[in-house]
C-alpha positions as a Markdown table, in Angstrom:
| # | Residue | x | y | z |
|---|---|---|---|---|
| 1 | Met | -43.6 | -47.3 | 5.8 |
| 2 | Lys | -40.2 | -48.5 | 4.7 |
| 3 | Cys | -40.9 | -47.0 | 1.3 |
| 4 | Gly | -41.7 | -43.7 | 2.9 |
| 5 | Ile | -38.5 | -43.6 | 5.0 |
| 6 | Ala | -36.5 | -44.5 | 1.9 |
| 7 | Ser | -38.2 | -41.7 | -0.1 |
| 8 | Tyr | -37.5 | -39.3 | 2.8 |
| 9 | Arg | -33.8 | -40.2 | 2.9 |
| 10 | Gly | -33.6 | -39.9 | -0.8 |
| 11 | Val | -35.0 | -36.3 | -0.6 |
| 12 | Glu | -32.7 | -35.5 | 2.3 |
| 13 | Lys | -29.7 | -36.7 | 0.4 |
| 14 | Gly | -30.8 | -34.7 | -2.7 |
| 15 | Asn | -31.2 | -31.6 | -0.5 |
| 16 | Leu | -27.7 | -32.0 | 0.9 |
| 17 | Glu | -26.2 | -32.4 | -2.5 |
| 18 | Thr | -28.1 | -29.3 | -3.7 |
| 19 | Met | -26.8 | -27.3 | -0.7 |
| 20 | Glu | -23.2 | -28.4 | -1.4 |
| 21 | Gln | -23.6 | -27.4 | -5.0 |
| 22 | Asp | -24.9 | -24.0 | -3.9 |
| 23 | Lys | -21.9 | -23.5 | -1.7 |
| 24 | Glu | -19.5 | -24.4 | -4.4 |
| 25 | Lys | -21.2 | -22.0 | -6.8 |
| 26 | Lys | -21.1 | -19.2 | -4.3 |
| 27 | Leu | -17.4 | -19.8 | -3.7 |
| 28 | Glu | -16.8 | -19.9 | -7.4 |
| 29 | Ile | -18.6 | -16.6 | -7.9 |
| 30 | Phe | -16.8 | -15.1 | -4.9 |
| 31 | Phe | -13.3 | -16.0 | -6.1 |
| 32 | Ser | -14.0 | -15.2 | -9.7 |
| 33 | Gly | -15.1 | -11.6 | -8.8 |
| 34 | Leu | -12.3 | -11.1 | -6.3 |
| 35 | Ser | -9.7 | -12.3 | -8.8 |
| 36 | Ala | -11.0 | -9.8 | -11.4 |
| 37 | Thr | -10.9 | -7.0 | -8.9 |
| 38 | Leu | -7.3 | -7.8 | -7.8 |
| 39 | Asn | -6.1 | -8.3 | -11.3 |
| 40 | Ser | -7.1 | -4.8 | -12.1 |
| 41 | Val | -5.1 | -3.5 | -9.2 |
| 42 | Trp | -2.1 | -5.6 | -10.1 |
| 43 | Glu | -2.3 | -4.3 | -13.7 |
| 44 | Ile | -2.1 | -0.8 | -12.5 |
| 45 | Gln | 0.8 | -1.8 | -10.2 |
| 46 | Lys | 2.6 | -3.3 | -13.1 |
| 47 | Val | 2.4 | -0.1 | -15.1 |
| 48 | Tyr | 3.6 | 2.2 | -12.3 |
| 49 | Asn | 6.1 | -0.2 | -10.7 |
| 50 | Pro | 9.2 | 1.2 | -12.5 |
| 51 | Ile | 8.4 | 4.6 | -10.9 |
| 52 | Met | 7.0 | 3.5 | -7.5 |
| 53 | Ala | 8.8 | 0.2 | -6.8 |
| 54 | Phe | 5.8 | -0.9 | -4.7 |
| 55 | Glu | 7.4 | -4.0 | -3.2 |
| 56 | Phe | 10.7 | -2.4 | -2.2 |
| 57 | Asn | 11.3 | -2.1 | 1.5 |
| 58 | Pro | 14.9 | -2.1 | 2.9 |
| 59 | Phe | 13.7 | -3.7 | 6.2 |
| 60 | Lys | 12.2 | -6.5 | 4.2 |
| 61 | Arg | 15.1 | -7.0 | 1.9 |
| 62 | Phe | 18.3 | -6.1 | 3.7 |
| 63 | Trp | 17.8 | -5.7 | 7.5 |
| 64 | Trp | 16.3 | -8.1 | 9.9 |
| 65 | Leu | 14.3 | -6.2 | 12.6 |
| 66 | Asp | 14.4 | -8.2 | 15.8 |
| 67 | Glu | 13.1 | -7.1 | 19.1 |
| 68 | Asn | 16.2 | -5.1 | 20.1 |
| 69 | Lys | 16.4 | -3.3 | 16.7 |
| 70 | Val | 12.7 | -2.3 | 16.8 |
| 71 | Ser | 13.3 | -1.0 | 20.4 |
| 72 | Asp | 16.4 | 1.0 | 19.2 |
| 73 | Ile | 14.3 | 2.6 | 16.4 |
| 74 | Ile | 11.5 | 3.7 | 18.8 |
| 75 | Ala | 14.0 | 4.9 | 21.3 |
| 76 | Phe | 15.9 | 6.9 | 18.6 |
| 77 | Phe | 12.7 | 8.8 | 17.6 |
| 78 | Leu | 11.7 | 9.4 | 21.2 |
| 79 | Asn | 15.1 | 11.0 | 22.0 |
| 80 | Pro | 15.0 | 14.8 | 21.3 |
| 81 | Glu | 18.8 | 14.8 | 21.1 |
| 82 | Glu | 19.2 | 12.3 | 18.4 |
| 83 | Ser | 20.4 | 13.0 | 14.8 |
| 84 | His | 16.8 | 13.1 | 13.3 |
| 85 | Ser | 17.1 | 16.8 | 14.2 |
| 86 | Gln | 13.4 | 17.2 | 14.9 |
| 87 | Gly | 13.8 | 18.0 | 18.5 |
| 88 | Asn | 11.1 | 16.7 | 20.8 |
| 89 | Ile | 8.2 | 16.5 | 18.3 |
| 90 | Phe | 8.2 | 12.7 | 18.2 |
| 91 | Leu | 8.2 | 12.5 | 22.0 |
| 92 | Lys | 5.4 | 15.1 | 22.2 |
| 93 | Leu | 3.3 | 13.1 | 19.7 |
| 94 | Phe | 3.9 | 9.9 | 21.8 |
| 95 | Leu | 2.9 | 11.7 | 25.0 |
| 96 | Glu | -0.3 | 13.1 | 23.3 |
| 97 | Lys | -1.2 | 9.7 | 21.9 |
| 98 | Phe | -1.2 | 8.2 | 25.4 |
| 99 | Lys | -2.5 | 11.3 | 27.2 |
| 100 | Leu | 0.4 | 11.6 | 29.6 |
| 101 | Glu | -0.1 | 15.0 | 31.2 |
| 102 | Lys | 2.7 | 15.1 | 33.8 |
| 103 | Pro | 5.6 | 14.3 | 31.4 |
| 104 | Ser | 4.0 | 16.6 | 28.8 |
| 105 | Gln | 4.2 | 19.5 | 31.2 |
| 106 | Lys | 7.8 | 18.7 | 31.9 |
| 107 | Val | 8.6 | 18.7 | 28.1 |
| 108 | Tyr | 7.1 | 22.1 | 27.7 |
| 109 | Ser | 8.8 | 23.5 | 30.8 |
| 110 | Gly | 12.2 | 22.5 | 29.4 |
| 111 | Thr | 13.0 | 19.6 | 31.8 |
| 112 | Thr | 16.1 | 17.5 | 30.8 |
| 113 | Ile | 15.1 | 14.3 | 29.0 |
| 114 | Lys | 17.1 | 11.2 | 28.7 |
| 115 | Val | 16.1 | 8.2 | 26.6 |
| 116 | Lys | 17.9 | 4.9 | 27.5 |
| 117 | Pro | 17.4 | 1.8 | 25.4 |
| 118 | Asn | 18.2 | -1.5 | 27.1 |
| 119 | Tyr | 18.1 | 0.0 | 30.6 |
| 120 | Arg | 19.6 | -2.0 | 33.4 |
| 121 | Thr | 18.0 | -1.8 | 36.8 |
| 122 | Glu | 19.9 | -2.1 | 40.1 |
| 123 | Glu | 18.3 | -5.6 | 40.4 |
| 124 | Gly | 19.9 | -6.8 | 37.1 |
| 125 | Arg | 16.6 | -6.5 | 35.1 |
| 126 | Trp | 16.7 | -5.0 | 31.6 |
| 127 | Ile | 13.9 | -2.7 | 30.5 |
| 128 | Asp | 13.8 | -2.3 | 26.7 |
| 129 | Ile | 13.3 | 1.5 | 26.7 |
| 130 | Val | 13.2 | 4.0 | 29.6 |
| 131 | Val | 12.5 | 7.7 | 29.1 |
| 132 | Glu | 13.7 | 9.8 | 32.1 |
| 133 | Phe | 12.3 | 13.3 | 32.8 |
| 134 | Gly | 14.7 | 15.3 | 35.1 |
| 135 | Glu | 16.3 | 13.4 | 37.9 |
| 136 | Asn | 13.8 | 10.6 | 38.1 |
| 137 | Glu | 10.9 | 13.2 | 38.3 |
| 138 | Phe | 9.0 | 10.9 | 35.9 |
| 139 | Leu | 9.9 | 7.6 | 34.2 |
| 140 | Ile | 8.3 | 5.9 | 31.2 |
| 141 | Gly | 9.2 | 2.3 | 30.7 |
| 142 | Ile | 8.5 | 0.3 | 27.5 |
| 143 | Glu | 8.6 | -3.5 | 27.5 |
| 144 | Asn | 8.6 | -4.5 | 23.8 |
| 145 | Lys | 7.4 | -7.8 | 22.5 |
| 146 | Ile | 7.2 | -8.0 | 18.7 |
| 147 | Tyr | 5.9 | -11.6 | 18.6 |
| 148 | Asp | 2.7 | -12.8 | 20.1 |
| 149 | Asn | 4.4 | -16.0 | 21.3 |
| 150 | Thr | 7.4 | -14.4 | 23.1 |
| 151 | Leu | 7.3 | -15.5 | 26.8 |
| 152 | Asp | 7.7 | -13.2 | 29.7 |
| 153 | Gln | 10.2 | -13.9 | 32.4 |
| 154 | Asn | 9.1 | -14.8 | 35.9 |
| 155 | Lys | 7.8 | -11.7 | 37.7 |
| 156 | Gln | 9.2 | -9.6 | 34.8 |
| 157 | Val | 6.4 | -7.0 | 34.5 |
| 158 | Ser | 5.8 | -7.0 | 38.2 |
| 159 | Asp | 9.4 | -6.2 | 38.9 |
| 160 | Tyr | 9.5 | -3.5 | 36.2 |
| 161 | Cys | 6.4 | -1.7 | 37.6 |
| 162 | Arg | 7.7 | -1.9 | 41.2 |
| 163 | Tyr | 11.2 | -0.6 | 40.2 |
| 164 | Leu | 9.8 | 2.4 | 38.3 |
| 165 | Ile | 7.3 | 3.3 | 41.0 |
| 166 | Asn | 9.9 | 3.1 | 43.8 |
| 167 | Lys | 12.4 | 5.1 | 41.7 |
| 168 | Thr | 10.0 | 8.0 | 41.2 |
| 169 | Asn | 7.7 | 7.9 | 44.3 |
| 170 | Gly | 4.9 | 6.8 | 42.0 |
| 171 | Asn | 5.5 | 9.1 | 39.0 |
| 172 | Ser | 5.9 | 6.4 | 36.4 |
| 173 | Ile | 4.2 | 4.2 | 33.9 |
| 174 | Leu | 5.2 | 1.0 | 32.2 |
| 175 | Phe | 3.9 | 0.3 | 28.7 |
| 176 | Tyr | 3.6 | -3.3 | 27.6 |
| 177 | Leu | 3.9 | -3.1 | 23.8 |
| 178 | Ala | 2.9 | -6.2 | 21.9 |
| 179 | Pro | 0.9 | -7.5 | 19.0 |
| 180 | Glu | -2.9 | -7.0 | 19.5 |
| 181 | Gly | -4.4 | -9.5 | 21.9 |
| 182 | Lys | -1.1 | -10.4 | 23.7 |
| 183 | Asn | -1.2 | -9.8 | 27.4 |
| 184 | Pro | 1.5 | -10.4 | 30.1 |
| 185 | Ser | 1.4 | -13.8 | 31.6 |
| 186 | Glu | 0.2 | -14.4 | 35.2 |
| 187 | Ser | 3.7 | -15.6 | 36.1 |
| 188 | Ser | 4.9 | -12.1 | 35.0 |
| 189 | Ile | 2.3 | -10.1 | 36.9 |
| 190 | Thr | -0.8 | -11.4 | 38.7 |
| 191 | Lys | -4.3 | -10.2 | 37.6 |
| 192 | Glu | -4.8 | -8.4 | 40.9 |
| 193 | Glu | -1.5 | -6.6 | 40.7 |
| 194 | Arg | -2.0 | -5.7 | 37.1 |
| 195 | Lys | -5.5 | -4.2 | 37.8 |
| 196 | Glu | -4.1 | -2.2 | 40.7 |
| 197 | His | -1.3 | -0.7 | 38.6 |
| 198 | Glu | -3.7 | 0.0 | 35.7 |
| 199 | Lys | -6.1 | 1.7 | 38.1 |
| 200 | Asn | -3.3 | 4.0 | 39.3 |
| 201 | Asp | -2.0 | 4.7 | 35.8 |
| 202 | His | 1.3 | 2.8 | 36.4 |
| 203 | Phe | 0.7 | 0.2 | 33.8 |
| 204 | Lys | -0.9 | 0.1 | 30.3 |
| 205 | Ile | -1.0 | -2.5 | 27.5 |
| 206 | Ile | -0.6 | -1.0 | 24.0 |
| 207 | Ser | -0.4 | -2.8 | 20.7 |
| 208 | Tyr | 1.3 | -2.3 | 17.3 |
| 209 | Gln | -1.9 | -2.6 | 15.4 |
| 210 | Arg | -4.0 | -0.2 | 17.6 |
| 211 | Asp | -1.4 | 2.3 | 18.7 |
| 212 | Ile | 2.1 | 2.2 | 17.3 |
| 213 | Ile | 1.4 | 2.0 | 13.6 |
| 214 | Asp | -0.8 | 5.1 | 13.8 |
| 215 | Leu | 1.8 | 6.9 | 16.0 |
| 216 | Val | 4.6 | 6.2 | 13.5 |
| 217 | Tyr | 2.4 | 7.6 | 10.7 |
| 218 | Gln | 2.0 | 10.8 | 12.8 |
| 219 | Trp | 5.8 | 11.0 | 13.1 |
| 220 | Tyr | 5.9 | 10.8 | 9.3 |
| 221 | Ile | 3.3 | 13.6 | 8.9 |
| 222 | His | 5.1 | 16.0 | 11.3 |
| 223 | Cys | 8.7 | 15.3 | 10.3 |
| 224 | Gln | 10.3 | 18.1 | 8.2 |
| 225 | Ala | 13.5 | 16.4 | 7.2 |
| 226 | Glu | 12.8 | 14.4 | 3.9 |
| 227 | Arg | 15.5 | 11.8 | 4.5 |
| 228 | Val | 14.1 | 11.0 | 7.9 |
| 229 | Arg | 10.5 | 11.0 | 6.5 |
| 230 | Val | 11.6 | 8.3 | 4.0 |
| 231 | Phe | 12.9 | 6.1 | 6.8 |
| 232 | Ile | 9.8 | 6.6 | 8.9 |
| 233 | Met | 7.6 | 5.7 | 5.9 |
| 234 | Glu | 9.6 | 2.5 | 5.3 |
| 235 | Phe | 9.3 | 1.6 | 9.0 |
| 236 | Tyr | 5.6 | 2.3 | 8.9 |
| 237 | Gln | 5.1 | 0.1 | 5.8 |
| 238 | His | 7.1 | -2.7 | 7.4 |
| 239 | Leu | 4.9 | -2.6 | 10.5 |
| 240 | Lys | 1.7 | -2.5 | 8.4 |
| 241 | His | 2.8 | -5.5 | 6.5 |
| 242 | Lys | 4.0 | -7.5 | 9.5 |
| 243 | Tyr | 1.0 | -6.9 | 11.8 |
| 244 | Met | -1.8 | -6.2 | 9.3 |
| 245 | Gly | -0.7 | -8.0 | 6.2 |
| 246 | Glu | -1.0 | -4.8 | 4.1 |
| 247 | Thr | 1.2 | -4.1 | 1.1 |
| 248 | Phe | 1.8 | -0.7 | -0.5 |
| 249 | Met | -1.2 | -1.1 | -2.8 |
| 250 | Asn | -3.3 | -2.1 | 0.2 |
| 251 | Glu | -5.0 | -5.2 | -1.2 |
| 252 | Asn | -6.5 | -5.9 | 2.2 |
| 253 | Asn | -8.7 | -2.8 | 2.0 |
| 254 | Ile | -9.7 | -3.7 | -1.6 |
| 255 | Ile | -10.7 | -7.2 | -0.5 |
| 256 | Ala | -12.6 | -5.8 | 2.5 |
| 257 | Glu | -14.6 | -3.4 | 0.3 |
| 258 | Tyr | -15.3 | -6.2 | -2.2 |
| 259 | Ile | -16.6 | -8.5 | 0.6 |
| 260 | Lys | -18.8 | -5.7 | 2.0 |
| 261 | Glu | -20.2 | -4.4 | -1.3 |
| 262 | Lys | -21.0 | -7.8 | -2.8 |
| 263 | Asn | -22.5 | -9.2 | 0.5 |
| 264 | His | -19.9 | -12.0 | 0.7 |
| 265 | Val | -19.5 | -11.7 | 4.5 |
| 266 | Glu | -20.7 | -15.3 | 5.2 |
| 267 | Ile | -18.3 | -16.8 | 2.6 |
| 268 | Ala | -15.5 | -14.7 | 3.9 |
| 269 | Leu | -16.1 | -16.0 | 7.5 |
| 270 | Gln | -16.1 | -19.6 | 6.2 |
| 271 | Ile | -12.8 | -19.0 | 4.5 |
| 272 | Phe | -11.3 | -17.3 | 7.5 |
| 273 | Asn | -12.4 | -20.2 | 9.8 |
| 274 | Ser | -10.9 | -22.8 | 7.5 |
| 275 | Trp | -7.4 | -21.2 | 7.4 |
| 276 | Pro | -6.0 | -23.2 | 10.4 |
| 277 | Gln | -7.0 | -26.4 | 8.6 |
| 278 | Val | -5.5 | -25.1 | 5.3 |
| 279 | Lys | -2.2 | -24.5 | 7.1 |
| 280 | Leu | -2.2 | -28.1 | 8.5 |
| 281 | Leu | -2.8 | -29.4 | 4.9 |
| 282 | Leu | 0.1 | -27.2 | 3.6 |
| 283 | Ile | 2.4 | -28.5 | 6.3 |
| 284 | Glu | 1.7 | -32.1 | 5.3 |
| 285 | Gln | 2.3 | -31.1 | 1.7 |
| 286 | Phe | 5.6 | -29.5 | 2.7 |
| 287 | Lys | 6.6 | -32.7 | 4.4 |
| 288 | Lys | 6.0 | -34.7 | 1.2 |
| 289 | Gln | 8.2 | -32.2 | -0.6 |
| 290 | Ile | 11.0 | -32.7 | 1.9 |
| 291 | Lys | 10.6 | -36.5 | 1.3 |
| 292 | Glu | 11.1 | -36.0 | -2.4 |
| 293 | Ile | 14.4 | -34.1 | -2.1 |
| 294 | Pro | 16.7 | -37.1 | -1.6 |
| 295 | Asp | 15.3 | -38.7 | -4.7 |
| 296 | Glu | 15.8 | -35.5 | -6.7 |
| 297 | Met | 19.3 | -35.1 | -5.4 |
| 298 | Lys | 20.2 | -38.8 | -5.1 |
| 299 | Glu | 23.8 | -38.3 | -6.4 |
| 300 | Lys | 24.5 | -36.1 | -3.3 |
| 301 | Ile | 21.9 | -36.9 | -0.6 |
| 302 | Asp | 21.6 | -40.4 | 0.9 |
| 303 | Arg | 18.5 | -40.0 | 3.1 |
| 304 | Tyr | 16.5 | -37.6 | 5.2 |
| 305 | Ser | 14.8 | -37.5 | 8.6 |
| 306 | Ile | 12.1 | -35.2 | 10.2 |
| 307 | Asp | 11.3 | -34.6 | 13.9 |
| 308 | Glu | 8.0 | -36.3 | 14.6 |
| 309 | Glu | 8.0 | -36.4 | 18.4 |
| 310 | Thr | 6.6 | -32.8 | 18.7 |
| 311 | Val | 4.3 | -30.5 | 16.7 |
| 312 | Phe | 6.2 | -29.4 | 13.5 |
| 313 | Gly | 7.0 | -25.7 | 13.7 |
| 314 | Glu | 7.5 | -25.6 | 17.5 |
| 315 | His | 10.9 | -24.7 | 19.1 |
| 316 | Gly | 13.6 | -27.2 | 18.2 |
| 317 | Thr | 11.7 | -29.1 | 15.5 |
| 318 | Gly | 13.2 | -29.5 | 12.1 |
| 319 | Phe | 14.3 | -31.9 | 9.3 |
| 320 | Tyr | 17.7 | -33.2 | 8.2 |
| 321 | Phe | 19.5 | -34.3 | 5.1 |
| 322 | Tyr | 22.4 | -36.8 | 5.1 |
| 323 | Pro | 24.9 | -36.1 | 2.3 |
| 324 | Lys | 26.8 | -39.1 | 0.8 |
| 325 | Gly | 30.1 | -39.6 | 2.5 |
| 326 | Trp | 29.3 | -37.5 | 5.6 |
| 327 | Lys | 29.8 | -39.5 | 8.7 |
| 328 | Met | 29.5 | -37.2 | 11.7 |
| 329 | Tyr | 27.3 | -34.3 | 10.4 |
| 330 | Cys | 24.2 | -33.6 | 8.3 |
| 331 | Ile | 22.5 | -30.5 | 6.9 |
| 332 | Gly | 19.7 | -29.4 | 9.1 |
| 333 | Phe | 16.7 | -27.0 | 9.0 |
| 334 | Gly | 14.8 | -26.0 | 12.0 |
| 335 | Phe | 12.8 | -23.4 | 14.0 |
| 336 | Glu | 14.4 | -21.7 | 17.0 |
| 337 | Thr | 11.1 | -20.2 | 18.2 |
| 338 | Asn | 7.6 | -21.6 | 18.5 |
| 339 | Tyr | 4.8 | -21.0 | 15.9 |
| 340 | Phe | 7.1 | -21.3 | 12.9 |
| 341 | His | 9.4 | -18.5 | 13.9 |
| 342 | Asp | 13.2 | -18.0 | 13.3 |
| 343 | Phe | 13.6 | -20.6 | 10.6 |
| 344 | Tyr | 17.3 | -21.4 | 10.1 |
| 345 | Phe | 19.6 | -23.9 | 8.4 |
| 346 | Gly | 23.2 | -25.1 | 8.8 |
| 347 | Ile | 25.5 | -27.9 | 9.8 |
| 348 | Tyr | 24.1 | -30.2 | 12.4 |
| 349 | Asn | 26.3 | -32.5 | 14.5 |
| 350 | Lys | 24.7 | -35.9 | 14.8 |
| 351 | Ser | 27.7 | -37.4 | 16.6 |
| 352 | Ser | 28.2 | -36.9 | 20.4 |
| 353 | Asn | 31.9 | -37.9 | 20.1 |
| 354 | Ile | 33.3 | -34.7 | 18.5 |
| 355 | Ser | 34.2 | -31.5 | 20.2 |
| 356 | Leu | 33.1 | -27.9 | 19.2 |
| 357 | Glu | 36.7 | -27.0 | 18.3 |
| 358 | Glu | 37.0 | -30.0 | 16.0 |
| 359 | Ile | 33.7 | -29.1 | 14.3 |
| 360 | Lys | 34.9 | -25.5 | 13.7 |
| 361 | Lys | 38.1 | -26.8 | 12.3 |
| 362 | Arg | 36.4 | -29.1 | 9.9 |
| 363 | Ser | 33.8 | -26.6 | 8.8 |
| 364 | Asn | 35.8 | -23.4 | 8.8 |
| 365 | Gln | 35.4 | -22.8 | 5.1 |
| 366 | Leu | 31.6 | -22.4 | 5.5 |
| 367 | Ser | 30.8 | -18.7 | 5.0 |
| 368 | Met | 27.9 | -18.3 | 7.4 |
| 369 | Met | 27.2 | -16.1 | 10.4 |
| 370 | Met | 27.2 | -17.9 | 13.8 |
| 371 | Lys | 23.8 | -18.5 | 15.3 |
| 372 | Glu | 23.7 | -16.6 | 18.6 |
| 373 | Glu | 26.3 | -18.7 | 20.4 |
| 374 | Pro | 28.1 | -21.5 | 18.5 |
| 375 | Asn | 27.6 | -24.9 | 20.1 |
| 376 | Asp | 28.4 | -28.5 | 19.5 |
| 377 | Ile | 25.0 | -29.2 | 18.1 |
| 378 | Trp | 24.8 | -26.4 | 15.5 |
| 379 | Pro | 28.4 | -25.2 | 14.9 |
| 380 | Arg | 27.5 | -23.3 | 11.7 |
| 381 | Ser | 24.1 | -21.9 | 10.9 |
| 382 | Glu | 22.3 | -19.0 | 9.4 |
| 383 | Tyr | 18.7 | -17.6 | 9.6 |
| 384 | Phe | 16.6 | -17.7 | 6.5 |
| 385 | Glu | 16.3 | -14.3 | 4.8 |
| 386 | Thr | 13.0 | -12.4 | 5.0 |
| 387 | Pro | 10.2 | -13.3 | 4.3 |
| 388 | Tyr | 11.1 | -17.0 | 5.0 |
| 389 | Arg | 12.4 | -16.5 | 8.6 |
| 390 | Asp | 8.9 | -16.2 | 10.2 |
| 391 | Trp | 6.0 | -18.2 | 8.8 |
| 392 | Asp | 3.3 | -15.8 | 9.9 |
| 393 | Asp | -0.2 | -16.1 | 8.5 |
| 394 | Asn | 0.5 | -13.4 | 5.9 |
| 395 | Ser | 3.8 | -14.8 | 4.9 |
| 396 | Pro | 4.3 | -15.8 | 1.2 |
| 397 | Ile | 5.8 | -19.1 | 2.5 |
| 398 | Trp | 2.3 | -20.7 | 2.3 |
| 399 | Lys | 1.9 | -19.8 | -1.4 |
| 400 | Asp | 5.4 | -21.0 | -2.1 |
| 401 | Ile | 4.6 | -24.4 | -0.4 |
| 402 | Ser | 1.3 | -24.7 | -2.3 |
| 403 | Asp | 2.9 | -24.6 | -5.8 |
| 404 | Asn | 5.0 | -27.7 | -4.9 |
| 405 | Lys | 8.1 | -26.1 | -6.3 |
| 406 | Thr | 9.2 | -22.7 | -4.9 |
| 407 | Met | 9.9 | -23.6 | -1.3 |
| 408 | Lys | 11.3 | -27.0 | -2.2 |
| 409 | Asp | 13.7 | -25.4 | -4.6 |
| 410 | Asn | 14.7 | -22.9 | -1.9 |
| 411 | Ile | 15.6 | -25.8 | 0.4 |
| 412 | Lys | 17.6 | -27.5 | -2.4 |
| 413 | Thr | 19.5 | -24.3 | -3.1 |
| 414 | Lys | 20.6 | -24.1 | 0.5 |
| 415 | Ile | 21.7 | -27.7 | 0.5 |
| 416 | Lys | 23.7 | -27.2 | -2.8 |
| 417 | Ser | 25.3 | -24.0 | -1.3 |
| 418 | Ile | 26.6 | -25.9 | 1.7 |
| 419 | Leu | 27.8 | -28.9 | -0.3 |
| 420 | Ser | 29.6 | -26.6 | -2.7 |
| 421 | Thr | 31.3 | -24.7 | 0.1 |
| 422 | Leu | 32.4 | -27.8 | 1.9 |
| 423 | Gln | 33.4 | -29.8 | -1.1 |
| 424 | Gly | 36.4 | -32.0 | -0.4 |
| 425 | Gln | 36.2 | -31.7 | 3.4 |
| 426 | Glu | 35.9 | -34.8 | 5.6 |
| 427 | Leu | 32.7 | -34.5 | 7.4 |
């Protein structure tokens, strides 16, 4: 009997080993074929890159599009009086997209239209965009959230809906624009109130992926002015990359076709499900790289520390380097927003006995923009440039961490820049 059990266990162990080998072989075939497919695409890109400049996008390289700036761009195109000189075509396409018959009729009848970004209500609330038809004959409000982790204010959506309804005797709608899957919190509007407003067409959730990206493309198609068309296309490409991970050559579609045609759906699902764990492993790898920096810069850096009390990548977490000779400050790196968003660096005050004015005086040679409002904790700081500011799933940051060099060198460059600028100052 014991011999039988031992034999069974041996067979079971052998079967498991065979299954693991089969999985490894399937993964090897999958990645080998996919690499060959993508290499062909990249070779074509290399040939035509001098003509097409596939990777160039001014929003990615020069301008940071925060929530207010994206709202400004949308408001600009919805406004028939703006300098795009296309009249009300962009507004008409917006109204057609969301099947808004009442305001559409007002557009065709020549009703006066006003588009107001950053609209202040009598109650002191700020709605990102408001489109007014006539004298409050109809109001469209847009609450814009470009991140899926942005928090609503208490009763924010509820107050916006109520304000627009009361202002127009019920002739209004509030759009909650956000990444796909993000809904307003219950502290912003209760489920019951939300259902009631949705039933009466006073409230609607729309997304960048499902609605706005396609709308912006329609703007591009219908726009006659070439200069404006170029801008719209760059904005469209920026949104496609940010929310769908697509580049100009559209590798995502190529990968999707490869998975479907070669029957690799099961393997693709396994890879997809493993991504959260891969990110955790890469974060640990990045922490090791941080630890190596003081040894690699031992002539300038004395030691380092890293926030371990909370989950790395959440609001307020970061890591710090202590230059030799610095007594009251250090060089810090941190996240201003949850989920690895708004990554910045600068001068961090580790002493509670020094005033903001004294800090400014001592670090006034540092050529950096001020972070929101200067304070006695971060007197001088600057956001990382795109694409390192937000560590989204499709950000190249993960690839740069994985090679054990690129991201570490980026951090070291920032440290050297600060030390060079502040050379000779007593800090």
